[in-house]
C-alpha positions as CSV (number, residue, x, y, z in Angstrom):
1,X,6.4,-5.8,34.7
2,X,2.9,-4.4,34.9
3,X,0.4,-5.5,32.3
4,X,-0.9,-2.5,30.3
5,X,-5.1,-2.8,30.1
6,X,-4.8,-4.9,27.2
7,X,-7.2,-7.8,28.5
8,X,-5.6,-11.2,27.5
9,X,-3.5,-14.0,28.8
10,X,-0.2,-14.5,30.0
11,X,0.5,-15.5,26.4
12,X,1.1,-11.4,25.2
13,X,4.6,-11.7,27.5
14,X,5.8,-14.7,25.3
15,X,8.0,-12.1,22.7
16,X,9.7,-9.4,24.8
17,X,10.7,-7.7,21.5
18,X,7.0,-7.0,20.8
19,X,5.7,-5.9,24.1
20,X,2.2,-4.5,24.7
21,X,0.8,-1.1,23.7
22,X,0.0,1.2,26.9
23,X,-3.6,2.4,25.9
24,X,-3.4,5.1,29.0
25,X,-0.4,6.6,28.1
26,X,-1.5,6.8,24.2
27,X,-4.9,8.2,25.8
28,X,-3.0,11.0,28.0
29,X,-0.5,12.1,25.2
30,X,-3.6,12.2,22.3
31,X,-6.8,12.9,24.1
32,X,-7.4,16.6,25.0
33,X,-9.9,19.1,24.6
34,X,-10.8,20.5,21.3
35,X,-8.7,17.7,20.1
36,X,-9.9,15.3,17.2
37,X,-9.4,12.2,19.4
38,X,-12.2,11.5,21.6
39,X,-11.2,8.0,23.0
40,X,-8.5,5.6,22.3
41,X,-9.4,1.5,22.9
42,X,-6.8,-1.0,22.5
43,X,-8.1,-5.0,22.2
44,X,-5.9,-8.2,22.7
45,X,-7.4,-9.1,19.1
46,X,-10.5,-8.8,16.8
47,X,-11.3,-10.3,13.3
48,X,-11.2,-6.5,11.8
49,X,-11.3,-3.3,13.7
50,X,-12.4,-1.7,10.5
51,X,-15.6,-3.8,10.8
52,X,-15.8,-3.5,14.6
53,X,-15.8,0.5,14.4
54,X,-18.5,0.7,11.6
55,X,-20.4,-1.5,13.7
56,X,-20.1,1.1,16.4
57,X,-20.8,4.0,14.7
58,X,-24.0,2.5,12.9
59,X,-25.5,1.3,16.6
60,X,-24.3,5.5,18.0
61,X,-21.5,4.3,20.0
62,X,-18.5,5.8,18.3
63,X,-18.1,9.8,18.1
64,X,-15.8,11.4,15.6
65,X,-12.1,10.7,16.7
66,X,-12.8,7.1,18.1
67,X,-9.3,5.1,18.0
68,X,-9.9,1.3,18.1
69,X,-6.3,-0.4,18.2
70,X,-5.6,-4.3,17.8
71,X,-2.5,-6.1,19.2
72,X,-3.8,-9.3,16.6
73,X,-6.4,-8.9,13.6
74,X,-7.9,-12.2,12.8
75,X,-9.7,-11.0,9.4
76,X,-7.9,-7.5,8.7
77,X,-8.7,-6.7,5.0
78,X,-6.9,-4.7,2.9
79,X,-8.1,-3.2,-0.7
80,X,-10.3,-5.6,-2.7
81,X,-11.1,-8.1,-0.1
82,X,-7.5,-9.0,0.3
83,X,-6.7,-10.4,3.9
84,X,-4.2,-8.6,6.1
85,X,-2.5,-10.8,8.9
86,X,0.5,-11.0,11.0
87,X,1.7,-11.8,14.3
88,X,0.1,-10.3,17.2
89,X,2.0,-7.1,18.5
90,X,3.9,-7.5,15.4
91,X,2.5,-4.1,13.9
92,X,-0.1,-1.2,14.2
93,X,-3.4,-2.1,13.4
94,X,-6.0,0.3,14.0
95,X,-9.3,2.5,12.3
96,X,-10.4,5.6,13.4
97,X,-13.5,7.4,12.7
98,X,-14.0,10.5,11.1
99,X,-17.3,12.8,10.1
100,X,-16.6,15.2,7.6
101,X,-19.8,17.2,7.7
102,X,-17.8,20.6,6.8
103,X,-16.4,19.2,3.4
104,X,-18.7,17.8,0.5
105,X,-19.2,14.2,0.1
106,X,-17.8,14.4,-3.6
107,X,-14.0,15.3,-1.8
108,X,-14.4,12.5,0.6
109,X,-12.7,10.2,-1.6
110,X,-9.4,12.1,-0.6
111,X,-9.3,10.6,2.8
112,X,-7.5,7.5,2.1
113,X,-4.4,9.5,0.1
114,X,-4.8,12.0,2.9
115,X,-4.2,8.8,5.6
116,X,-1.3,8.0,3.3
117,X,0.1,11.3,3.5
118,X,0.0,11.2,6.9
119,X,1.2,8.3,7.9
120,X,4.3,8.7,6.0
121,X,4.9,11.8,7.7
122,X,4.5,10.8,11.1
123,X,6.6,7.7,10.3
124,X,9.4,9.6,8.7
125,X,9.5,11.6,12.0
126,X,9.1,9.1,14.7
127,X,10.6,5.9,13.0
128,X,13.4,7.6,10.6
129,X,12.4,5.5,7.8
130,X,11.9,6.8,4.4
131,X,8.6,5.5,3.0
132,X,6.9,6.4,-0.2
133,X,3.2,6.0,-1.3
134,X,1.8,3.3,-4.5
135,X,-1.4,4.8,-5.4
136,X,-3.9,5.0,-3.9
137,X,-2.9,3.9,-0.2
138,X,-0.4,1.7,0.3
139,X,2.9,2.7,2.2
140,X,6.6,1.2,0.3
141,X,9.3,1.1,2.2
142,X,13.0,-0.4,0.6
143,X,14.5,-3.3,2.0
144,X,17.8,-4.5,0.1
145,X,17.1,-2.1,-2.4
146,X,13.6,-3.6,-3.7
147,X,10.7,-1.8,-3.0
148,X,8.4,-3.9,-0.5
149,X,4.6,-3.2,0.8
150,X,4.7,-2.2,4.7
151,X,1.0,-1.1,5.1
152,X,-2.0,-0.3,3.6
153,X,-5.5,1.8,4.5
154,X,-8.4,1.2,3.8
155,X,-11.6,3.7,4.2
156,X,-15.5,2.3,4.4
157,X,-18.3,4.4,4.7
158,X,-20.1,4.3,8.4
159,X,-23.9,5.9,7.9
160,X,-24.6,8.9,6.3
161,X,-22.1,11.2,8.0
162,X,-19.1,9.0,8.7
163,X,-16.1,7.5,6.9
164,X,-13.7,4.8,8.9
165,X,-10.3,4.8,8.0
166,X,-8.3,1.4,8.7
167,X,-4.4,1.3,8.8
168,X,-2.2,-1.9,9.1
169,X,0.9,-1.4,9.1
170,X,4.0,-4.0,9.5
171,X,6.7,-2.5,12.2
172,X,8.5,-5.7,13.8
173,X,7.8,-8.2,11.0
174,X,10.8,-10.8,10.3
175,X,11.8,-12.0,7.1
176,X,10.9,-15.5,8.0
177,X,7.3,-14.1,9.3
178,X,6.3,-12.3,5.8
179,X,3.3,-13.2,4.2
180,X,4.8,-12.5,0.6
181,X,8.3,-12.1,-0.5
182,X,6.7,-8.3,-1.5
183,X,5.6,-7.0,1.9
184,X,8.2,-5.7,4.2
185,X,8.2,-4.0,7.9
186,X,9.9,-1.1,9.2
187,X,12.4,-3.1,11.0
188,X,13.4,-5.0,7.9
189,X,13.7,-1.5,6.6
190,X,16.5,0.2,9.0
191,X,14.1,2.0,11.2
192,X,15.8,3.9,13.8
193,X,12.8,2.9,16.6
194,X,10.2,-0.2,16.2
195,X,8.6,1.3,20.0
196,X,5.0,0.9,18.7
197,X,3.7,3.4,21.2
198,X,5.5,6.4,20.1
199,X,4.9,5.3,16.3
200,X,1.1,5.3,17.0
201,X,1.6,8.6,18.7
202,X,3.1,10.2,15.7
203,X,0.9,9.0,13.0
204,X,-2.0,9.8,15.0
205,X,-0.9,13.5,15.7
206,X,0.4,13.7,11.9
207,X,-3.3,12.1,11.1
208,X,-5.1,14.8,13.0
209,X,-2.8,17.9,11.6
210,X,-3.6,16.8,7.9
211,X,-7.5,16.0,8.8
212,X,-7.9,19.5,10.2
213,X,-6.0,21.1,7.0
214,X,-8.0,19.4,4.9
215,X,-11.3,20.2,6.5
216,X,-10.4,24.1,6.9
217,X,-10.1,24.0,3.3
218,X,-13.6,22.6,2.9
219,X,-11.9,19.0,1.9
220,X,-10.2,21.0,-1.2
221,X,-7.2,19.3,-2.3
222,X,-5.3,22.1,-3.5
223,X,-5.8,24.9,-0.9
224,X,-5.2,21.9,2.1
225,X,-1.7,21.2,0.2
226,X,-2.9,17.4,-0.3
227,X,-2.6,16.9,-3.9
228,X,0.8,18.2,-4.3
229,X,2.1,16.4,-0.9
230,X,0.9,13.1,-2.2
231,X,2.3,13.6,-5.8
232,X,5.7,14.7,-4.3
233,X,5.6,11.3,-1.9
234,X,4.2,8.9,-4.6
235,X,6.2,6.2,-6.0
236,X,3.9,5.6,-8.8
237,X,3.8,8.7,-10.5
238,X,6.9,8.8,-13.2
239,X,6.4,4.4,-13.6
240,X,5.4,2.8,-15.9
241,X,2.1,0.9,-14.7
242,X,-0.8,-1.3,-15.3
243,X,-3.9,-1.1,-14.1
244,X,-6.2,-3.7,-13.0
245,X,-9.5,-2.3,-13.9
246,X,-13.1,-3.6,-13.0
247,X,-15.3,-5.9,-15.6
248,X,-11.6,-7.6,-16.2
249,X,-10.2,-4.7,-18.0
250,X,-6.5,-3.5,-17.9
251,X,-4.6,-0.5,-19.0
252,X,-1.3,-0.4,-19.5
253,X,0.5,3.6,-19.5
254,X,2.7,6.0,-17.4
255,X,1.3,7.3,-14.4
256,X,1.8,11.1,-14.8
257,X,-0.7,12.6,-12.1
258,X,-3.3,12.6,-9.6
259,X,-6.0,14.9,-10.3
260,X,-8.3,17.1,-8.4
261,X,-10.6,13.8,-7.7
262,X,-7.7,12.1,-6.1
263,X,-7.5,9.6,-9.2
264,X,-4.4,8.4,-10.9
265,X,-4.0,9.4,-14.6
266,X,-2.4,7.2,-16.8
267,X,-0.9,8.1,-20.2
268,X,-1.7,5.4,-22.8
269,X,0.9,4.8,-25.9
270,X,-2.0,5.8,-27.7
271,X,-2.0,9.1,-26.3
272,X,-5.0,9.1,-24.4
273,X,-5.0,10.2,-20.9
274,X,-7.1,8.3,-18.9
275,X,-8.3,8.8,-15.0
276,X,-8.2,5.6,-12.8
277,X,-10.5,5.5,-9.8
278,X,-10.4,2.2,-8.4
279,X,-8.5,-0.6,-9.1
280,X,-5.3,-2.7,-8.5
281,X,-2.1,-0.6,-9.8
282,X,1.4,-3.0,-10.9
283,X,4.4,-1.1,-11.1
284,X,5.8,-2.4,-14.4
285,X,10.1,-2.6,-15.0
286,X,10.9,0.2,-18.0
287,X,9.9,-0.8,-21.3
């Protein structure tokens, strides 16, 4: 067995169900002339791939299409600064740098939703598992008849011209390793494959397809088909939800649409339709 150009010690071989990623093979399969992905680096561990890539972009040390993958994150972050932790090599934890200069900045808010569509599409092809999206950017799988979160997406500005999008996906996380009972993984959802190399290739190829389509449409969510596709895969729509909003305000109602700005439109019992652009969404049981 040959180490796959991921630095570290022999402890990385201690879990034979979780081999390291093959960085050289990932580069051969994804980095090509005229393609989006300009470079792929795999590190044994880091605090946060998003923080690292934002810093590299700020220092002029990363080009569009740079992909940074960590076998383990010790300070991974989700939305609302929540921590994201998982055992080494149990998932896919990576960030990409995008510079969509052809797209008006006002439409950049679609990038995390676009990434959600791309991840769900890529995983359905490569893992054979049904996924759904919880607005704005959680990946849901079904385990034992219950919806569970198996992944999340976090987008951060990187200077004036870039966005770093981070993705975390639980792949082989076992029941006794779940951080909370509402978490899940592809393995627990019955994925036909948990080999992380083809899973990552599938997700990145899907992301390239959707990003190119969106960019060619100058970020128009209708022309690119993004708005329609996101809505079709969004488990939040048609549900009774509670939105926990900034300023300790909450809003309860039915999620009826995702508007042209990527906001969730909630119809309240008072008959008001209110778009929500930021906040935490809780799926409620039917009244």
